[in-house]
C-alpha positions in Angstrom: 169.9 110.0 86.9 167.9 112.7 85.2 165.9 115.1 87.4 162.6 114.0 85.9 163.2 110.3 86.8 164.1 111.3 90.3 160.9 113.4 90.6 158.8 110.5 89.1 159.3 108.5 92.4 158.6 111.4 94.7 155.2 113.0 94.4 154.5 116.7 95.0 153.6 117.5 98.6 150.3 119.1 97.6 149.1 115.9 95.9 149.8 113.1 98.4 150.1 112.3 102.1 153.3 110.9 103.7 153.6 107.3 102.7 156.1 106.4 105.3 153.3 106.3 107.9 151.4 103.6 106.0 152.5 100.1 107.2 149.7 97.9 106.0 147.4 97.7 103.0 144.2 95.7 102.6 145.0 95.3 98.9 148.6 94.2 98.2 148.1 92.5 94.8 146.7 94.9 92.3 145.7 94.0 88.7 144.8 96.7 86.2 142.9 95.4 83.1 142.2 96.8 79.6 139.3 94.8 78.2 139.5 93.1 74.8 137.0 95.4 73.2 137.0 95.7 69.4 134.7 97.4 66.9 134.2 97.7 63.2 136.2 100.5 61.6 139.7 101.5 62.8 140.4 98.1 64.5 140.6 96.6 61.0 143.7 98.6 60.5 145.7 96.8 63.2 145.9 99.7 65.8 147.1 98.6 69.2 147.9 101.5 71.5 149.4 101.1 75.0 147.0 101.6 77.9 148.7 104.9 79.0 145.9 105.6 81.5 146.7 102.3 83.3 150.5 102.9 83.2 149.9 106.3 84.7 147.9 104.8 87.6 150.5 102.1 88.1 153.2 104.7 88.4 151.4 106.3 91.3 151.5 103.0 93.2 155.1 102.3 92.5 156.4 103.6 95.9 153.8 101.9 98.1 155.4 98.5 98.2 152.4 96.7 96.6 152.5 94.3 93.6 151.0 95.8 90.5 150.4 94.1 87.2 148.7 95.3 83.9 146.8 92.9 81.8 146.1 94.3 78.3 143.6 91.8 77.0 143.2 93.7 73.8 146.7 93.6 72.5 147.0 90.0 73.6 143.6 89.3 72.0 142.4 87.3 75.0 139.0 85.7 75.3 137.1 85.5 78.6 138.4 82.0 79.4 142.0 83.2 78.9 141.4 86.3 81.0 140.0 84.0 83.8 143.2 81.9 83.7 145.3 85.1 84.0 143.3 86.2 87.0 143.5 82.8 88.7 147.3 82.9 88.2 147.8 86.4 89.5 145.3 86.1 92.4 144.7 89.8 92.9 143.1 91.5 95.9 141.7 94.3 93.8 141.1 94.7 90.1 140.8 98.0 88.3 139.2 97.9 84.8 139.5 100.7 82.3 136.2 101.6 80.5 138.2 103.5 77.9 135.2 104.0 75.7 131.5 103.7 76.5 131.1 100.7 74.1 133.7 98.8 76.3 131.4 98.8 79.3 129.8 95.4 78.4 133.3 93.8 78.1 134.3 95.4 81.4 131.2 94.0 83.3 131.9 90.5 81.9 135.5 90.7 83.3 134.1 91.9 86.7 131.9 88.8 86.8 134.9 86.6 86.1 136.8 88.3 88.9 134.1 87.6 91.4 133.8 84.0 90.2 137.5 83.5 90.8 137.4 85.3 94.2 134.2 86.8 95.6 136.2 88.9 98.1 138.3 90.5 95.4 137.3 94.2 95.0 136.4 95.5 91.5 136.9 99.1 90.4 135.7 100.7 87.2 137.2 104.0 85.9 137.3 106.1 82.7 135.2 108.8 81.1 132.1 106.7 80.9 132.2 105.8 84.6 132.8 109.5 85.4 129.8 110.7 83.5 127.5 107.8 84.4 128.5 107.0 88.0 125.1 106.1 89.3 124.4 103.5 86.5 128.0 102.2 86.7 128.1 101.6 90.5 124.8 99.8 90.3 126.1 97.3 87.8 126.6 93.7 89.1 129.9 92.9 90.7 131.2 96.5 90.8 132.5 97.7 94.2 133.9 101.1 93.4 133.8 103.7 90.7 136.7 106.2 90.1 135.4 109.5 88.7 137.7 111.9 86.9 141.5 111.5 86.8 142.4 108.1 88.4 146.0 108.4 89.6 145.6 110.1 93.0 142.1 108.7 93.6 143.2 105.1 93.1 146.4 105.7 95.1 144.5 107.0 98.1 142.0 104.2 97.9 144.8 101.7 98.1 146.5 103.6 101.0 143.3 103.9 103.0 142.0 100.4 102.3 138.5 101.9 102.2 136.5 104.2 100.0 135.3 106.3 102.9 136.4 109.9 102.5 138.4 109.3 99.3 137.5 112.1 96.9 136.5 111.0 93.4 135.1 107.6 94.6 131.5 106.3 94.3 130.5 103.2 96.2 127.7 101.3 97.9 127.3 101.0 101.6 124.3 99.1 103.1 122.5 99.2 99.7 123.0 103.0 99.6 125.0 104.6 96.8 127.5 107.2 98.1 129.2 109.7 95.9 132.2 111.2 97.6 133.0 114.8 96.6 134.9 115.3 93.3 138.6 115.3 93.4 140.3 118.4 92.0 142.4 117.8 88.9 146.1 117.3 89.5 147.3 120.7 90.5 151.0 120.5 89.7 150.7 118.7 86.3 154.2 119.8 85.5 155.4 117.2 87.9 153.1 114.4 86.8 154.8 111.0 87.1 156.2 109.1 84.1 154.0 106.1 83.1 155.1 102.7 84.4 155.9 101.4 80.9 157.9 98.5 82.3 154.6 96.8 83.1 153.7 96.6 79.4 157.2 96.3 77.8 156.6 92.8 76.6 153.5 93.8 74.5 154.0 94.6 70.9 152.0 97.8 70.4 151.8 98.8 66.7 150.2 100.7 63.9 150.3 98.4 60.8 153.3 96.5 62.2 155.2 99.7 63.1 156.2 99.5 66.8 155.0 102.5 68.8 154.7 104.1 72.1 152.3 106.8 73.4 153.3 110.0 75.1 151.0 112.6 76.7 152.4 116.2 76.6 149.2 117.9 77.9 145.7 117.2 79.2 142.5 118.9 78.2 141.7 121.3 75.4 141.0 125.1 75.4 138.1 124.6 72.9 134.6 123.4 73.6 133.2 121.5 70.6 129.6 120.4 71.4 130.0 116.7 70.7 133.3 116.4 72.7 133.7 115.5 76.4 137.4 116.4 76.8 136.8 120.0 78.0 134.0 118.7 80.3 136.3 116.0 81.8 139.1 118.5 82.3 136.9 121.3 83.7 137.7 123.4 80.7 141.4 123.5 81.6 144.4 122.8 79.4 147.4 121.7 81.3 150.7 121.3 79.5 153.8 119.5 80.7 157.2 121.2 80.4 159.0 120.5 77.1 162.1 119.3 78.9 160.0 116.7 80.7 158.7 115.4 77.4 162.2 115.3 75.9 163.4 113.3 79.0 160.6 110.8 78.5 161.4 110.4 74.8 165.0 109.7 75.8 163.8 107.0 78.3 161.6 105.4 75.6 164.7 105.4 73.3 166.3 102.7 75.5 164.0 100.3 73.5 165.6 100.5 70.0 162.6 98.6 68.5 160.3 101.6 69.1 160.2 103.7 65.9 157.0 105.7 66.3 155.4 107.9 68.9 151.7 108.8 69.1 151.2 112.0 71.1 147.8 111.2 72.7 146.9 114.8 73.5 143.4 115.8 72.3 145.0 118.9 70.9 148.8 118.9 70.6 148.9 122.3 69.0 146.9 124.2 71.6 150.1 126.4 72.1 152.0 127.0 68.9 155.2 128.3 70.5 155.3 125.3 72.8 155.1 122.9 69.8 157.9 124.8 68.0 160.1 124.6 71.1 159.4 120.8 71.4 160.3 120.3 67.7 163.5 122.3 68.1 164.6 120.2 71.0 163.7 116.9 69.3 165.8 118.0 66.2 168.7 118.9 68.5 168.5 115.6 70.4 168.4 113.6 67.2 171.4 115.3 65.8 173.3 114.4 69.0 171.9 110.9 68.8 170.4 111.3 72.3 167.1 109.7 71.2 165.8 107.3 68.6 165.0 108.8 65.2 161.3 108.7 66.1 158.5 109.4 63.7 155.5 111.1 65.2 151.8 111.4 64.7 149.3 113.4 66.6 145.9 115.1 66.6 146.1 118.8 65.7 143.8 121.7 65.0 143.1 123.1 61.6 143.3 126.7 62.7 146.7 126.2 64.3 148.1 124.9 61.0 146.9 128.0 59.2 148.2 130.3 61.8 151.7 129.0 61.7 153.1 127.3 58.6 156.4 127.7 60.3 155.2 125.3 63.1 154.3 122.7 60.4 157.8 123.0 58.8 159.4 122.4 62.2 157.1 119.5 62.8 158.1 117.9 59.5 161.8 118.4 60.3 161.3 116.9 63.8 159.8 113.7 62.3 156.0 114.2 62.3 154.6 112.3 59.3 150.9 111.7 60.1 148.3 114.0 61.6 144.7 113.6 62.5 142.4 116.6 61.9 138.7 117.0 62.8 137.0 118.3 59.7 133.6 117.2 60.9 131.6 118.8 58.1 131.8 120.8 54.9 128.8 122.8 55.9 129.6 126.2 57.4 126.5 126.3 59.5 127.2 122.9 61.0 130.8 123.9 61.8 129.5 127.0 63.6 126.8 125.0 65.5 129.5 122.5 66.6 131.6 125.4 67.8 134.6 124.2 65.8 136.0 127.7 65.5 137.0 127.6 61.9 135.5 127.7 58.4 135.8 125.0 55.7 138.2 127.3 53.8 140.6 127.0 56.7 140.5 123.2 56.2 141.5 123.6 52.6 144.3 126.0 53.6 145.5 123.6 56.2 145.6 120.7 53.8 147.7 122.7 51.4 150.2 123.6 54.1 150.4 120.0 55.4 150.9 118.5 51.9 153.5 121.1 51.0 155.4 119.5 53.9 154.6 115.9 52.8 152.6 115.2 55.9 149.9 112.5 55.6 146.5 113.7 56.7 143.7 111.7 58.2 140.5 113.7 58.2 137.3 112.8 60.1 133.8 113.9 59.2 130.5 113.2 61.0 127.2 112.1 59.5 124.2 113.5 61.3 125.7 116.8 62.7 123.1 118.7 60.6 119.9 117.3 62.0 118.0 118.7 59.0 120.2 117.4 56.2 118.5 115.1 53.7 120.0 111.9 52.3 120.8 113.5 49.0 122.6 116.4 50.7 124.8 114.1 52.7 125.6 112.0 49.6 126.6 115.2 47.8 128.9 116.1 50.7 130.5 112.6 50.4 131.0 113.0 46.7 132.4 116.5 47.3 135.0 115.0 49.7 136.3 112.8 46.8 137.6 116.0 45.2 139.4 117.2 48.4 143.0 116.1 48.8 142.8 114.3 52.2 144.9 111.2 52.2 142.5 109.2 54.4 138.9 110.2 55.0 136.9 108.6 57.7 133.2 109.2 58.3 131.5 108.3 61.5 127.9 108.6 62.7 127.1 111.4 65.3 127.3 109.7 68.6 126.1 111.6 71.7 128.6 110.3 74.3 127.8 110.6 78.0 129.0 114.0 79.3 128.6 115.8 76.0 126.3 118.7 75.3 125.1 116.8 72.2 123.6 114.1 74.4 121.6 116.6 76.4 120.3 118.4 73.3 119.4 115.3 71.3 117.8 113.7 74.4 115.7 116.9 74.9 114.5 116.6 71.2 113.7 112.9 71.5 116.3 111.9 68.9 118.3 109.5 71.0 116.9 106.0 70.2 119.2 103.9 72.3 121.3 104.1 75.5 122.7 100.6 75.0 126.3 101.7 75.4 127.7 98.7 73.5 126.3 100.4 70.4 128.1 103.7 71.0 130.9 102.8 68.6 130.4 105.8 66.2 129.7 103.1 63.5 126.3 102.0 64.9 123.4 104.5 64.8 122.0 105.4 68.3 120.2 108.5 67.1 117.8 109.6 64.4 117.6 113.1 62.8 114.7 115.2 61.7 115.1 113.8 58.2 116.8 110.4 58.6 116.1 107.2 60.3 118.8 105.2 62.1 118.8 102.7 59.3 119.3 105.5 56.7 122.2 106.9 58.8 123.8 103.5 58.7 123.4 103.2 55.0 125.0 106.6 54.5 128.0 105.5 56.6 128.6 102.5 54.4 128.0 104.7 51.3 130.9 106.8 52.5 133.1 103.8 53.0 132.2 102.5 49.5 132.8 105.8 47.8 135.9 107.0 49.6 137.5 103.6 50.4 139.4 105.2 53.3 142.4 106.0 51.1 141.0 109.0 49.2 144.1 109.8 47.1 146.2 106.6 46.7 148.9 108.1 44.5 149.4 111.1 46.8 149.3 108.9 49.8 151.9 106.5 48.4 154.1 109.3 47.3 154.1 110.9 50.8 154.7 107.6 52.5 157.7 106.9 50.3 159.1 110.4 50.8 158.8 110.2 54.6 159.6 106.6 55.3 161.3 105.2 52.2 160.8 102.3 49.7 161.9 99.7 52.2 159.2 100.8 54.7 156.5 100.3 52.0 158.0 97.0 50.7 158.3 95.4 54.1 156.6 91.9 53.6 154.9 91.9 57.0 153.6 95.4 56.4 152.3 94.5 53.0 150.5 91.4 54.3 149.0 93.5 57.2 147.7 96.0 54.7 146.2 93.3 52.4 144.6 91.6 55.4 143.1 94.9 56.5 141.8 95.6 53.0 140.2 92.1 52.8 138.5 92.6 56.2 137.0 95.9 55.2 135.9 94.5 51.8 134.2 91.6 53.6 132.4 94.0 55.8 131.1 95.9 52.8 129.9 92.7 51.2 128.1 91.6 54.4 126.4 95.0 54.6 
């Protein structure tokens, strides 16, 4: 058995206490739930990603002798009645619910209510970035017993082992109507030895991107950059923690046992934070594929514009290794806005990066934000959108500036009186929750749909089709199920435009 697999069942001494001393647990049946939250926008494109946060938490419970199940209500598209039936069948002692985005809070609270209806004595735990940055509000929501702040693996493990929140770092809870916030838990120190996600608990789910079967892999946590609107660097205390390349290769080999998995999404917020590390990863993937030690995976990831420009060689290696789609944050064409956001690059760098990526036949999805320039007029934003029609980005997505909890943007806009709603269900990046000095929320919404109508997501259909065929072949494009999926997505988006 590979060394990594052995290590995945024995935690580092600095991170845990001796489990052999624990003989009884208050919570023996544990259910982890991903809510069925969907929004306008990318969900129309049939994106179903595995709940890697929940599989990580489950892996840290695997040696405790407890029963753990994961219910992904989103991939199964379960309504509340169906979720209730699942809970009644499993009969959990404790339920952990992932608030994976702020807008999913409402769905999470609805599930908490169902849990208490089924069994008033079943404990309910909420975790995720929203719960971390809004712990007071979250713990005071109805039917919530505990809140996990920060990374959940070790905190949830210790909660189960102790059977009580008292003294568990990273937990917020109520006692005699008083809210108690235990001290923060330090981030996992030895991230090199982080456990492998418990994917066996979700193996029967068909995760996909437009019918392509996929898995998610995390090669690092955090980001060395500090963009204003982002919460990654805040959540990770400004640290970037990589895993060893050999550990990632071993994990890819493990996933290869399922021959149906063809694609891997590296979920890192910034895969290319270290160029040499990415090159080493690509070299080892290429070597393993030659030896047929892993599936002929195709990869997609979020990468930085400046990393691409710094190292065209890295991009060539990524292409050879099987990377075929990348997400880049363009955010704005305006130099002042890029500087204000602390992006760390100019728009010329964006153009240079696009050229390098397309020379390697990599498909580019670029994201821009309406509202980052608080003084921009309607006409100026429309000009920017028209300008983006001339830029060779395969898929362009615009969103509305959304000041998520924990971000510097929220503090700044709040101070200026520009936040018009803290109804978290509207924090979808497609619903306006702010106004600017020049534009009303309604006008921001209109500009978003103007961008959809003008750019139609696929900005360069011919170039896009050519690159897909070069990287995946004609049979990939002509797959009947895939074609039907694309047509269905197109019809849903067109219907949305008509309704607007």
